[in-house]
C-alpha positions in Angstrom: 169.2 -18.5 -122.3 167.7 -20.7 -119.6 164.0 -21.5 -120.2 162.7 -19.9 -117.0 164.4 -16.6 -117.9 163.2 -16.8 -121.5 159.6 -17.5 -120.4 159.6 -14.6 -118.0 161.0 -12.2 -120.6 158.3 -13.3 -123.1 155.7 -12.7 -120.5 157.0 -9.2 -119.6 157.1 -8.3 -123.3 153.4 -9.2 -123.8 151.2 -6.2 -124.2 148.8 -5.0 -121.6 145.1 -4.9 -122.4 144.6 -2.1 -124.8 142.1 0.5 -123.8 141.5 4.0 -125.2 141.7 5.7 -121.9 145.1 6.5 -120.3 146.2 8.5 -117.3 146.6 8.3 -113.5 144.8 5.6 -111.7 141.7 6.4 -109.6 139.4 4.0 -107.7 136.2 3.3 -109.4 133.6 5.6 -107.9 130.2 4.2 -107.0 128.3 7.4 -107.5 129.7 8.3 -111.0 127.9 7.8 -114.2 128.6 4.4 -115.7 130.9 5.6 -118.4 133.1 7.5 -116.0 133.1 4.6 -113.6 134.2 2.3 -116.4 137.0 4.7 -117.5 138.3 4.9 -113.9 138.2 1.1 -113.5 140.2 0.7 -116.7 142.8 3.3 -115.7 143.3 1.7 -112.4 143.7 -1.7 -113.9 146.2 -0.5 -116.6 148.2 1.3 -113.9 148.3 -1.8 -111.7 149.3 -4.0 -114.8 152.1 -1.6 -115.7 153.4 -1.5 -112.2 153.3 -5.3 -112.0 155.2 -5.7 -115.3 157.8 -3.1 -114.4 158.5 -4.7 -111.0 158.8 -8.1 -112.5 161.1 -6.8 -115.2 163.3 -5.1 -112.6 163.6 -8.3 -110.6 164.6 -10.3 -113.7 167.3 -7.8 -114.7 168.7 -7.6 -111.2 169.0 -11.4 -111.0 170.6 -11.6 -114.5 173.1 -8.8 -113.6 174.1 -10.6 -110.4 174.2 -14.0 -112.1 171.6 -15.3 -109.8 168.7 -17.7 -110.4 165.5 -16.1 -111.7 163.5 -14.8 -108.6 160.0 -15.9 -107.8 157.6 -13.7 -109.8 153.8 -13.7 -109.8 153.1 -15.0 -113.3 149.6 -13.5 -113.6 148.6 -9.8 -113.5 146.9 -8.4 -110.4 143.3 -8.9 -111.6 141.2 -9.9 -108.6 140.5 -6.5 -107.0 139.5 -5.1 -110.4 137.3 -8.0 -111.2 135.6 -7.6 -107.8 135.1 -3.9 -108.6 133.6 -4.7 -112.0 131.2 -7.2 -110.3 130.1 -4.5 -107.9 129.5 -2.0 -110.7 127.6 -4.6 -112.8 125.3 -5.1 -109.8 124.9 -1.4 -109.4 123.6 -1.1 -113.0 121.9 -4.5 -113.1 119.2 -4.8 -115.7 120.5 -2.0 -117.9 122.8 -2.0 -120.9 125.3 -0.1 -118.7 126.0 -3.3 -116.8 127.3 -5.1 -120.0 130.6 -3.1 -120.2 131.5 -4.3 -116.7 130.5 -7.9 -117.4 132.7 -7.7 -120.5 135.6 -6.3 -118.4 135.3 -9.4 -116.2 135.5 -11.8 -119.1 138.5 -10.2 -120.7 140.5 -9.2 -117.6 140.0 -12.2 -115.2 143.0 -14.5 -114.8 142.1 -17.0 -112.1 138.6 -15.7 -111.2 136.7 -18.6 -112.7 133.5 -18.1 -110.7 133.4 -14.4 -111.6 133.6 -15.2 -115.3 130.9 -17.9 -115.1 128.7 -15.5 -113.2 129.2 -12.8 -115.8 128.2 -15.2 -118.5 125.1 -16.3 -116.5 124.1 -12.6 -116.1 124.5 -11.9 -119.8 122.3 -14.9 -120.5 119.6 -13.9 -117.9 119.4 -10.2 -118.6 121.1 -9.1 -121.8 120.4 -11.7 -124.6 118.2 -9.3 -126.5 120.3 -6.2 -126.0 122.3 -4.6 -128.8 125.0 -3.9 -126.2 125.8 -7.6 -125.8 127.8 -7.4 -129.1 130.7 -5.9 -127.1 130.8 -9.1 -125.0 130.6 -11.8 -127.7 134.2 -11.4 -129.0 135.6 -12.2 -125.6 133.5 -15.3 -124.9 135.7 -17.7 -126.9 138.5 -17.3 -124.5 136.2 -17.6 -121.5 134.8 -20.8 -122.9 138.1 -22.5 -123.5 140.1 -20.9 -120.6 137.6 -21.1 -117.8 135.7 -24.3 -118.6 132.6 -22.4 -119.5 132.0 -23.8 -123.0 128.5 -25.1 -122.2 127.4 -21.8 -120.7 128.9 -19.8 -123.6 127.2 -22.0 -126.2 123.9 -21.6 -124.5 124.3 -17.8 -124.5 125.3 -17.8 -128.2 122.3 -20.0 -129.1 120.0 -17.5 -127.4 121.6 -14.5 -129.0 121.2 -16.1 -132.5 117.6 -17.0 -131.8 116.4 -13.9 -130.0 118.5 -10.8 -130.7 117.2 -8.4 -133.3 120.5 -6.6 -134.0 122.1 -8.0 -137.1 125.7 -7.5 -136.1 125.1 -9.2 -132.7 123.7 -12.2 -134.4 126.6 -12.2 -136.8 129.1 -12.0 -134.0 127.4 -14.8 -132.1 127.5 -17.0 -135.2 131.2 -16.2 -135.6 132.1 -17.2 -132.1 129.8 -20.3 -132.1 131.3 -21.4 -135.4 134.8 -20.9 -134.1 134.1 -22.9 -130.9 132.5 -25.7 -132.9 135.5 -25.8 -135.2 138.0 -25.8 -132.3 136.3 -28.8 -130.6 135.2 -30.6 -133.8 135.9 -34.4 -133.8 133.6 -35.5 -136.6 132.6 -34.3 -140.1 129.2 -33.4 -138.6 130.8 -31.1 -136.1 132.7 -29.4 -138.9 129.5 -29.1 -141.0 127.8 -27.3 -138.1 130.7 -24.9 -137.8 130.7 -24.2 -141.5 126.9 -23.6 -141.4 127.4 -20.9 -138.8 130.2 -19.2 -140.7 128.3 -19.4 -144.0 125.3 -17.7 -142.4 127.3 -14.7 -141.2 127.2 -13.2 -144.8 123.4 -13.6 -144.8 122.7 -11.6 -141.7 125.2 -8.7 -141.8 126.8 -6.3 -144.3 129.6 -5.5 -142.0 132.8 -6.2 -144.1 135.0 -6.9 -141.1 132.6 -9.6 -139.7 132.3 -11.1 -143.2 136.0 -11.2 -143.6 136.4 -13.0 -140.2 133.9 -15.6 -141.4 135.7 -16.1 -144.7 139.0 -16.6 -142.9 137.5 -19.2 -140.7 135.8 -20.9 -143.6 139.2 -21.1 -145.4 140.5 -23.1 -142.5 137.5 -25.5 -142.7 137.8 -25.9 -146.5 141.5 -25.9 -147.0 143.4 -26.6 -143.7 141.6 -29.6 -142.3 143.1 -33.1 -142.3 142.6 -34.6 -145.7 142.5 -31.3 -147.5 144.9 -30.4 -150.3 147.4 -28.0 -148.8 147.3 -24.4 -150.3 150.2 -23.8 -152.6 153.3 -22.0 -151.2 155.8 -20.1 -153.3 159.1 -19.2 -151.7 162.9 -19.3 -152.1 165.0 -22.1 -150.7 168.2 -21.6 -148.6 170.1 -21.1 -151.8 167.8 -18.5 -153.2 166.1 -20.7 -155.8 162.4 -20.2 -156.4 160.2 -23.2 -155.6 156.5 -24.0 -155.1 155.0 -26.6 -152.8 153.1 -28.0 -155.8 156.4 -29.0 -157.4 156.5 -31.8 -154.8 153.0 -33.1 -155.4 152.9 -36.8 -155.1 155.9 -36.9 -152.7 156.0 -37.1 -149.0 156.6 -33.5 -147.7 157.3 -32.4 -144.1 156.5 -28.7 -143.5 158.1 -27.1 -140.5 156.8 -23.7 -139.7 158.8 -21.7 -137.2 159.9 -18.2 -136.3 161.0 -15.7 -133.7 158.1 -14.2 -131.8 
C-alpha cells in the first residue's frame, strides 16, 4: 500500500478525544452554567471531529475505488473555532475554578493554536496555581510542553504547583509531569537524578495508587532502560518454538528489534 494512503488510513483510525458526554452538537451557550456550557462545547467538538473523519474516510475510499491518487485531505481536526469558544468561556469564568475546565480543553484539543495554548498555560499560572481544580490540567501539560514549544512555561507552572498547592494529588501530578519532562529532555546524569527525585517524591505526598504506579513505571525506565543499564530479562519462544531468555546471550553482542502491527 502506498505510504500516503497508509498514513491517511492510520490517521482516520485514530480515536477521537474521549469524553463522557455524547449526543447532538449544540453551540456553547454563553448564559449557561459552566458545566452545561462545557458539555455543549465538548458535544460540538466531538460532532465536528466525527464529521471530519467520516468525510476524509469517504474521500480516501472513493479514490481507492477509482484507482486515483489520494485526494488532498486536511490532516488536522477542525479545532480552531472550538479553541476560540473555550477561550471565550474561560474569560467569562475568569478567576474561578470553573475557568480551569476550559483552559484544559484548549491544551488537549488545540492542533495548531500555539498562542492559545501558551495563553492558557499563562492563565493557569497567574490565577489557578493554588486551586485543587488545576489537577485536571496537569496531565495534559506534557504534550503542550513538547508539542507547542512551551516547556519553559510548563516547567514554571509545575514548579509553582509543587511549591504552593495544598492538595496532595495536585502536587503528586505536578511531580509526575515534571519528572517525565526532565527525563525526556535529560542529557546528563544530573538531569536524570532530578527526574528520579521528582518521581521518588510522588510516593511521599500521595496515597493514590494510580499516581504511585505511574511514578513506579517511570522510575523503572530511569533505573533499567537508560543507556548503560542492564537490560531486563526477556523470556520468549524463537521462530521454531524453542524457549529462550535474553540472559542466555549475556556477554555476546545482541541486537533487539521490536516491531509490530499497530
